[in-house]
LOTOR-733485 format. One record per residue (C-alpha): z, y, x; residue in one letter. Coordinates in steps of 0.1 Angstrom, whole numbers. Last residue first. Layout:
residues N
<pt><pz>Z</pz><py>Y</py><px>X</px><type>a</type></pt>
...
END
This chain:
residues 225
<pt><pz>-279</pz><py>403</py><px>-747</px><type>i</type></pt>
<pt><pz>-265</pz><py>389</py><px>-779</px><type>e</type></pt>
<pt><pz>-228</pz><py>386</py><px>-779</px><type>c</type></pt>
<pt><pz>-211</pz><py>353</py><px>-788</px><type>g</type></pt>
<pt><pz>-179</pz><py>355</py><px>-767</px><type>i</type></pt>
<pt><pz>-193</pz><py>331</py><px>-741</px><type>e</type></pt>
<pt><pz>-226</pz><py>349</py><px>-740</px><type>k</type></pt>
<pt><pz>-208</pz><py>381</py><px>-730</px><type>l</type></pt>
<pt><pz>-188</pz><py>363</py><px>-704</px><type>k</type></pt>
<pt><pz>-220</pz><py>349</py><px>-688</px><type>e</type></pt>
<pt><pz>-237</pz><py>383</py><px>-690</px><type>d</type></pt>
<pt><pz>-208</pz><py>398</py><px>-670</px><type>v</type></pt>
<pt><pz>-204</pz><py>368</py><px>-646</px><type>w</type></pt>
<pt><pz>-238</pz><py>375</py><px>-632</px><type>p</type></pt>
<pt><pz>-222</pz><py>403</py><px>-610</px><type>r</type></pt>
<pt><pz>-246</pz><py>419</py><px>-585</px><type>i</type></pt>
<pt><pz>-240</pz><py>455</py><px>-579</px><type>y</type></pt>
<pt><pz>-271</pz><py>469</py><px>-564</px><type>t</type></pt>
<pt><pz>-281</pz><py>503</py><px>-551</px><type>g</type></pt>
<pt><pz>-295</pz><py>487</py><px>-520</px><type>d</type></pt>
<pt><pz>-276</pz><py>504</py><px>-490</px><type>e</type></pt>
<pt><pz>-246</pz><py>520</py><px>-509</px><type>l</type></pt>
<pt><pz>-240</pz><py>494</py><px>-535</px><type>i</type></pt>
<pt><pz>-249</pz><py>464</py><px>-512</px><type>h</type></pt>
<pt><pz>-224</pz><py>477</py><px>-486</px><type>k</type></pt>
<pt><pz>-198</pz><py>482</py><px>-512</px><type>m</type></pt>
<pt><pz>-201</pz><py>446</py><px>-523</px><type>i</type></pt>
<pt><pz>-198</pz><py>433</py><px>-488</px><type>d</type></pt>
<pt><pz>-167</pz><py>454</py><px>-482</px><type>a</type></pt>
<pt><pz>-152</pz><py>441</py><px>-514</px><type>e</type></pt>
<pt><pz>-157</pz><py>405</py><px>-503</px><type>k</type></pt>
<pt><pz>-142</pz><py>412</py><px>-469</px><type>k</type></pt>
<pt><pz>-112</pz><py>429</py><px>-485</px><type>e</type></pt>
<pt><pz>-107</pz><py>400</py><px>-510</px><type>v</type></pt>
<pt><pz>-107</pz><py>375</py><px>-481</px><type>a</type></pt>
<pt><pz>-81</pz><py>396</py><px>-462</px><type>l</type></pt>
<pt><pz>-60</pz><py>396</py><px>-494</px><type>t</type></pt>
<pt><pz>-62</pz><py>358</py><px>-496</px><type>a</type></pt>
<pt><pz>-49</pz><py>354</py><px>-461</px><type>d</type></pt>
<pt><pz>-21</pz><py>379</py><px>-466</px><type>a</type></pt>
<pt><pz>-11</pz><py>362</py><px>-498</px><type>i</type></pt>
<pt><pz>-10</pz><py>328</py><px>-482</px><type>e</type></pt>
<pt><pz>10</pz><py>342</py><px>-452</px><type>n</type></pt>
<pt><pz>34</pz><py>360</py><px>-476</px><type>a</type></pt>
<pt><pz>43</pz><py>329</py><px>-497</px><type>i</type></pt>
<pt><pz>76</pz><py>320</py><px>-482</px><type>e</type></pt>
<pt><pz>83</pz><py>358</py><px>-473</px><type>p</type></pt>
<pt><pz>84</pz><py>367</py><px>-511</px><type>r</type></pt>
<pt><pz>63</pz><py>397</py><px>-517</px><type>i</type></pt>
<pt><pz>72</pz><py>430</py><px>-533</px><type>f</type></pt>
<pt><pz>47</pz><py>456</py><px>-546</px><type>i</type></pt>
<pt><pz>45</pz><py>493</py><px>-548</px><type>v</type></pt>
<pt><pz>22</pz><py>519</py><px>-563</px><type>g</type></pt>
<pt><pz>-13</pz><py>532</py><px>-562</px><type>d</type></pt>
<pt><pz>-8</pz><py>558</py><px>-535</px><type>d</type></pt>
<pt><pz>5</pz><py>530</py><px>-512</px><type>d</type></pt>
<pt><pz>35</pz><py>506</py><px>-511</px><type>g</type></pt>
<pt><pz>43</pz><py>473</py><px>-495</px><type>v</type></pt>
<pt><pz>77</pz><py>457</py><px>-495</px><type>v</type></pt>
<pt><pz>83</pz><py>423</py><px>-479</px><type>i</type></pt>
<pt><pz>113</pz><py>405</py><px>-495</px><type>d</type></pt>
<pt><pz>143</pz><py>402</py><px>-473</px><type>g</type></pt>
<pt><pz>169</pz><py>410</py><px>-500</px><type>p</type></pt>
<pt><pz>154</pz><py>398</py><px>-533</px><type>y</type></pt>
<pt><pz>133</pz><py>419</py><px>-557</px><type>v</type></pt>
<pt><pz>128</pz><py>409</py><px>-593</px><type>i</type></pt>
<pt><pz>101</pz><py>429</py><px>-610</px><type>k</type></pt>
<pt><pz>103</pz><py>451</py><px>-641</px><type>g</type></pt>
<pt><pz>100</pz><py>483</py><px>-623</px><type>g</type></pt>
<pt><pz>126</pz><py>473</py><px>-598</px><type>i</type></pt>
<pt><pz>151</pz><py>445</py><px>-607</px><type>v</type></pt>
<pt><pz>177</pz><py>434</py><px>-582</px><type>v</type></pt>
<pt><pz>187</pz><py>402</py><px>-564</px><type>p</type></pt>
<pt><pz>218</pz><py>408</py><px>-542</px><type>v</type></pt>
<pt><pz>220</pz><py>427</py><px>-510</px><type>n</type></pt>
<pt><pz>245</pz><py>454</py><px>-519</px><type>i</type></pt>
<pt><pz>262</pz><py>456</py><px>-553</px><type>e</type></pt>
<pt><pz>278</pz><py>484</py><px>-574</px><type>g</type></pt>
<pt><pz>310</pz><py>500</py><px>-585</px><type>p</type></pt>
<pt><pz>310</pz><py>529</py><px>-581</px><type>g</type></pt>
<pt><pz>326</pz><py>564</py><px>-585</px><type>n</type></pt>
<pt><pz>303</pz><py>587</py><px>-567</px><type>k</type></pt>
<pt><pz>285</pz><py>606</py><px>-593</px><type>y</type></pt>
<pt><pz>249</pz><py>618</py><px>-587</px><type>p</type></pt>
<pt><pz>233</pz><py>652</py><px>-589</px><type>g</type></pt>
<pt><pz>213</pz><py>667</py><px>-618</px><type>n</type></pt>
<pt><pz>183</pz><py>686</py><px>-604</px><type>p</type></pt>
<pt><pz>158</pz><py>659</py><px>-617</px><type>t</type></pt>
<pt><pz>131</pz><py>639</py><px>-604</px><type>a</type></pt>
<pt><pz>115</pz><py>607</py><px>-618</px><type>s</type></pt>
<pt><pz>108</pz><py>570</py><px>-614</px><type>r</type></pt>
<pt><pz>110</pz><py>569</py><px>-577</px><type>a</type></pt>
<pt><pz>90</pz><py>561</py><px>-545</px><type>y</type></pt>
<pt><pz>99</pz><py>576</py><px>-512</px><type>v</type></pt>
<pt><pz>80</pz><py>572</py><px>-480</px><type>q</type></pt>
<pt><pz>91</pz><py>583</py><px>-445</px><type>f</type></pt>
<pt><pz>67</pz><py>590</py><px>-416</px><type>g</type></pt>
<pt><pz>67</pz><py>628</py><px>-424</px><type>e</type></pt>
<pt><pz>90</pz><py>643</py><px>-450</px><type>m</type></pt>
<pt><pz>73</pz><py>670</py><px>-469</px><type>a</type></pt>
<pt><pz>74</pz><py>651</py><px>-502</px><type>a</type></pt>
<pt><pz>111</pz><py>645</py><px>-499</px><type>l</type></pt>
<pt><pz>117</pz><py>682</py><px>-493</px><type>g</type></pt>
<pt><pz>96</pz><py>691</py><px>-523</px><type>g</type></pt>
<pt><pz>113</pz><py>666</py><px>-546</px><type>r</type></pt>
<pt><pz>148</pz><py>676</py><px>-538</px><type>d</type></pt>
<pt><pz>160</pz><py>653</py><px>-564</px><type>r</type></pt>
<pt><pz>156</pz><py>616</py><px>-571</px><type>i</type></pt>
<pt><pz>157</pz><py>595</py><px>-602</px><type>a</type></pt>
<pt><pz>158</pz><py>559</py><px>-611</px><type>g</type></pt>
<pt><pz>141</pz><py>526</py><px>-601</px><type>d</type></pt>
<pt><pz>143</pz><py>538</py><px>-564</px><type>c</type></pt>
<pt><pz>121</pz><py>527</py><px>-535</px><type>v</type></pt>
<pt><pz>133</pz><py>542</py><px>-503</px><type>i</type></pt>
<pt><pz>115</pz><py>544</py><px>-469</px><type>g</type></pt>
<pt><pz>110</pz><py>529</py><px>-434</px><type>k</type></pt>
<pt><pz>146</pz><py>530</py><px>-422</px><type>i</type></pt>
<pt><pz>147</pz><py>538</py><px>-385</px><type>g</type></pt>
<pt><pz>182</pz><py>553</py><px>-386</px><type>r</type></pt>
<pt><pz>169</pz><py>589</py><px>-384</px><type>t</type></pt>
<pt><pz>148</pz><py>581</py><px>-416</px><type>k</type></pt>
<pt><pz>179</pz><py>570</py><px>-435</px><type>c</type></pt>
<pt><pz>197</pz><py>603</py><px>-425</px><type>y</type></pt>
<pt><pz>168</pz><py>622</py><px>-437</px><type>t</type></pt>
<pt><pz>167</pz><py>604</py><px>-470</px><type>a</type></pt>
<pt><pz>204</pz><py>612</py><px>-475</px><type>m</type></pt>
<pt><pz>198</pz><py>648</py><px>-470</px><type>l</type></pt>
<pt><pz>165</pz><py>651</py><px>-489</px><type>e</type></pt>
<pt><pz>178</pz><py>637</py><px>-522</px><type>g</type></pt>
<pt><pz>197</pz><py>608</py><px>-537</px><type>f</type></pt>
<pt><pz>206</pz><py>589</py><px>-569</px><type>i</type></pt>
<pt><pz>194</pz><py>618</py><px>-592</px><type>a</type></pt>
<pt><pz>207</pz><py>620</py><px>-628</px><type>r</type></pt>
<pt><pz>186</pz><py>620</py><px>-659</px><type>d</type></pt>
<pt><pz>161</pz><py>593</py><px>-651</px><type>t</type></pt>
<pt><pz>180</pz><py>560</py><px>-655</px><type>y</type></pt>
<pt><pz>157</pz><py>531</py><px>-647</px><type>g</type></pt>
<pt><pz>187</pz><py>507</py><px>-642</px><type>g</type></pt>
<pt><pz>195</pz><py>523</py><px>-608</px><type>a</type></pt>
<pt><pz>181</pz><py>493</py><px>-588</px><type>d</type></pt>
<pt><pz>177</pz><py>508</py><px>-554</px><type>i</type></pt>
<pt><pz>154</pz><py>493</py><px>-527</px><type>v</type></pt>
<pt><pz>162</pz><py>505</py><px>-491</px><type>i</type></pt>
<pt><pz>132</pz><py>497</py><px>-470</px><type>v</type></pt>
<pt><pz>142</pz><py>480</py><px>-437</px><type>d</type></pt>
<pt><pz>124</pz><py>484</py><px>-404</px><type>g</type></pt>
<pt><pz>154</pz><py>497</py><px>-386</px><type>p</type></pt>
<pt><pz>185</pz><py>482</py><px>-401</px><type>e</type></pt>
<pt><pz>205</pz><py>489</py><px>-433</px><type>a</type></pt>
<pt><pz>243</pz><py>490</py><px>-431</px><type>m</type></pt>
<pt><pz>251</pz><py>527</py><px>-427</px><type>d</type></pt>
<pt><pz>227</pz><py>537</py><px>-455</px><type>m</type></pt>
<pt><pz>242</pz><py>509</py><px>-476</px><type>a</type></pt>
<pt><pz>276</pz><py>525</py><px>-479</px><type>k</type></pt>
<pt><pz>262</pz><py>558</py><px>-492</px><type>h</type></pt>
<pt><pz>239</pz><py>538</py><px>-515</px><type>f</type></pt>
<pt><pz>269</pz><py>520</py><px>-529</px><type>m</type></pt>
<pt><pz>285</pz><py>553</py><px>-540</px><type>l</type></pt>
<pt><pz>253</pz><py>565</py><px>-556</px><type>n</type></pt>
<pt><pz>260</pz><py>568</py><px>-593</px><type>d</type></pt>
<pt><pz>235</pz><py>581</py><px>-619</px><type>g</type></pt>
<pt><pz>233</pz><py>547</py><px>-638</px><type>q</type></pt>
<pt><pz>255</pz><py>522</py><px>-621</px><type>p</type></pt>
<pt><pz>241</pz><py>510</py><px>-587</px><type>v</type></pt>
<pt><pz>223</pz><py>479</py><px>-576</px><type>r</type></pt>
<pt><pz>213</pz><py>479</py><px>-539</px><type>i</type></pt>
<pt><pz>186</pz><py>459</py><px>-520</px><type>t</type></pt>
<pt><pz>174</pz><py>459</py><px>-484</px><type>f</type></pt>
<pt><pz>138</pz><py>450</py><px>-487</px><type>a</type></pt>
<pt><pz>118</pz><py>445</py><px>-455</px><type>t</type></pt>
<pt><pz>91</pz><py>470</py><px>-444</px><type>g</type></pt>
<pt><pz>58</pz><py>487</py><px>-452</px><type>l</type></pt>
<pt><pz>51</pz><py>520</py><px>-469</px><type>l</type></pt>
<pt><pz>16</pz><py>531</py><px>-463</px><type>q</type></pt>
<pt><pz>6</pz><py>567</py><px>-458</px><type>g</type></pt>
<pt><pz>18</pz><py>603</py><px>-467</px><type>k</type></pt>
<pt><pz>22</pz><py>601</py><px>-506</px><type>y</type></pt>
<pt><pz>42</pz><py>631</py><px>-519</px><type>g</type></pt>
<pt><pz>69</pz><py>613</py><px>-539</px><type>i</type></pt>
<pt><pz>52</pz><py>579</py><px>-545</px><type>p</type></pt>
<pt><pz>54</pz><py>566</py><px>-581</px><type>e</type></pt>
<pt><pz>76</pz><py>543</py><px>-601</px><type>i</type></pt>
<pt><pz>61</pz><py>549</py><px>-635</px><type>a</type></pt>
<pt><pz>34</pz><py>523</py><px>-627</px><type>a</type></pt>
<pt><pz>59</pz><py>495</py><px>-632</px><type>d</type></pt>
<pt><pz>62</pz><py>474</py><px>-601</px><type>a</type></pt>
<pt><pz>32</pz><py>453</py><px>-590</px><type>a</type></pt>
<pt><pz>31</pz><py>415</py><px>-593</px><type>a</type></pt>
<pt><pz>10</pz><py>408</py><px>-624</px><type>i</type></pt>
<pt><pz>-25</pz><py>409</py><px>-611</px><type>r</type></pt>
<pt><pz>-25</pz><py>371</py><px>-604</px><type>n</type></pt>
<pt><pz>-8</pz><py>376</py><px>-570</px><type>m</type></pt>
<pt><pz>-41</pz><py>379</py><px>-551</px><type>c</type></pt>
<pt><pz>-52</pz><py>408</py><px>-573</px><type>d</type></pt>
<pt><pz>-18</pz><py>424</py><px>-565</px><type>d</type></pt>
<pt><pz>-25</pz><py>423</py><px>-527</px><type>i</type></pt>
<pt><pz>-59</pz><py>440</py><px>-533</px><type>n</type></pt>
<pt><pz>-44</pz><py>467</py><px>-555</px><type>a</type></pt>
<pt><pz>-16</pz><py>472</py><px>-529</px><type>v</type></pt>
<pt><pz>-42</pz><py>481</py><px>-503</px><type>p</type></pt>
<pt><pz>-37</pz><py>464</py><px>-469</px><type>m</type></pt>
<pt><pz>-32</pz><py>488</py><px>-440</px><type>g</type></pt>
<pt><pz>-4</pz><py>467</py><px>-424</px><type>k</type></pt>
<pt><pz>1</pz><py>436</py><px>-445</px><type>f</type></pt>
<pt><pz>2</pz><py>412</py><px>-415</px><type>r</type></pt>
<pt><pz>29</pz><py>434</py><px>-400</px><type>e</type></pt>
<pt><pz>56</pz><py>418</py><px>-422</px><type>v</type></pt>
<pt><pz>47</pz><py>384</py><px>-408</px><type>l</type></pt>
<pt><pz>48</pz><py>396</py><px>-373</px><type>e</type></pt>
<pt><pz>82</pz><py>413</py><px>-378</px><type>k</type></pt>
<pt><pz>96</pz><py>379</py><px>-387</px><type>a</type></pt>
<pt><pz>112</pz><py>378</py><px>-422</px><type>p</type></pt>
<pt><pz>148</pz><py>390</py><px>-427</px><type>r</type></pt>
<pt><pz>176</pz><py>366</py><px>-434</px><type>e</type></pt>
<pt><pz>205</pz><py>382</py><px>-450</px><type>f</type></pt>
<pt><pz>235</pz><py>404</py><px>-439</px><type>d</type></pt>
<pt><pz>266</pz><py>423</py><px>-451</px><type>k</type></pt>
<pt><pz>268</pz><py>412</py><px>-487</px><type>i</type></pt>
<pt><pz>288</pz><py>438</py><px>-505</px><type>i</type></pt>
<pt><pz>299</pz><py>431</py><px>-541</px><type>k</type></pt>
<pt><pz>314</pz><py>452</py><px>-567</px><type>c</type></pt>
<pt><pz>301</pz><py>443</py><px>-602</px><type>g</type></pt>
<pt><pz>333</pz><py>425</py><px>-612</px><type>v</type></pt>
<pt><pz>361</pz><py>434</py><px>-587</px><type>s</type></pt>
<pt><pz>367</pz><py>410</py><px>-558</px><type>m</type></pt>
END
């Protein structure tokens, strides 16, 4: 096996019911329940946001500006997967565009998260039912020389992503959740959503936003109030 050239054909995917627990959950609330340090770099943004991205991570590592392994991965990924591409954060050469994304969509893939560049921004933004996140857009097309790796741990926006992680994206950004902690995070996020709904109710109906911790913190740091 050549160094840096590895294809792992399969991995353990979480149960569909576990993934679906995050349906409709805001990434911000999920991140709050993961100590506010779990979201990918803010530079990785949705390309024409059209609704939540939710699925299972199918990971790829490619050389900067090269998409050979992505071509292979498109034929391997399964319905419900999200293709997650570690392109080293390189922004001057696109890894894919509208043609490849359309092929992925026809195969039941939910979306693509790329720590690198895309092209055909307008076409990708107009695609319905398919979400794309990327670091930049450029007309420069990719090389197809390899090597690369499929279904290995990768780094996306400063976060380690493993094959089978749960991917959640919205207009704020994208986050990755290990399946072994997913139920705990989903429960905590539901509790945050209920708490925030109660706060919003008081703001809208009573004009109040009760947070005694503000004065407590000011006293703690020595401020006179």
